[in-house]
C-alpha positions in Angstrom: 111.2 107.0 111.1 110.8 104.0 112.0 109.6 102.8 115.4 109.6 99.1 116.0 107.8 97.2 118.9 108.0 93.8 119.2 105.8 91.2 121.1 105.9 87.3 122.0 109.0 85.9 123.8 109.0 84.1 126.6 110.2 80.8 128.1 109.2 77.6 126.6 110.7 73.7 127.2 112.6 72.2 124.3 110.3 70.8 121.1 107.9 74.0 122.2 107.1 76.6 119.7 106.8 80.6 120.5 105.3 83.5 117.6 107.3 87.0 117.8 105.8 89.5 116.8 107.1 93.3 115.4 104.6 96.1 114.8 106.2 99.2 112.6 104.9 102.3 112.7 106.7 106.3 111.8 107.5 105.8 108.1 106.4 102.5 108.5 105.2 102.5 104.1 108.9 102.7 103.6 110.3 99.5 104.8 112.1 97.3 102.3 113.3 94.6 104.3 112.1 93.3 107.7 113.8 91.0 109.3 115.1 88.9 112.9 118.2 88.8 114.8 119.4 87.2 118.2 121.9 87.6 120.1 123.0 84.6 122.4 125.4 86.0 126.1 129.1 86.2 124.9 128.0 86.1 120.7 127.5 88.4 118.5 124.4 89.4 117.4 123.6 86.9 114.0 120.7 87.0 111.2 118.0 84.8 111.7 115.4 85.3 109.1 114.6 88.4 107.0 112.0 89.4 104.1 112.0 91.6 101.9 108.1 93.6 100.9 108.0 91.2 98.1 108.3 88.4 100.3 111.2 86.7 99.1 113.0 85.7 102.4 116.0 84.0 103.7 116.9 82.0 106.3 119.9 80.9 108.7 121.2 77.4 108.1 120.5 76.7 111.9 116.5 77.9 111.5 115.8 76.4 108.4 112.9 74.1 108.6 112.0 75.3 112.2 111.4 78.9 111.8 109.0 80.5 109.5 109.1 84.4 108.7 106.0 86.2 107.0 104.9 89.7 106.9 101.9 91.7 106.7 102.3 95.1 104.8 98.6 96.4 105.6 99.2 95.6 109.4 103.1 97.0 109.1 104.2 93.9 111.2 106.7 90.8 110.5 106.2 87.7 112.4 108.5 85.0 113.2 106.9 81.4 114.0 109.7 79.2 115.8 108.6 76.2 115.5 111.1 72.7 117.4 113.1 75.1 120.2 116.5 74.3 121.1 118.1 75.4 124.1 120.7 77.0 121.6 118.0 78.9 120.0 117.9 81.2 123.5 119.1 84.9 122.6 117.3 88.2 122.5 115.5 88.4 119.5 115.9 91.8 118.0 113.4 93.7 115.0 115.0 95.4 112.4 113.7 97.3 109.7 115.9 98.9 106.3 114.5 101.9 104.6 116.9 102.3 101.5 115.7 105.8 100.5 116.6 107.1 103.8 119.6 104.5 104.0 118.9 103.7 107.5 118.4 100.8 109.7 116.5 100.4 112.8 115.9 98.2 115.3 113.2 97.3 118.0 114.5 97.3 122.0 114.2 93.2 122.0 112.6 90.4 123.1 113.8 87.4 125.5 113.4 83.7 124.4 114.6 81.3 126.4 114.9 77.6 125.8 114.9 75.4 128.7 113.2 72.6 130.9 
């Protein structure tokens, strides 16, 4: 089992920045993929960014050049640095972890990010 705890959401003005953190515990050593998804009201949950344990990353086109995902394997923590935030980035952001050997996927409780003036 893996437990994920997110932090760092909040209210920010357009053009501002936020940094999300997600700390994993439990069988965190077995995590292969860690990433961030988001879900805006009335929309489906979508991938924002994801990182493998070796540091290979992918990003949604809508956040490329503005968001950066990083991963500290020693701390079992993944971060999402969000810059140049737009109102369209408003959503609940969820941390996600995938463990291949378990065939399992885990989710955090979500953290609200609101971009508004």
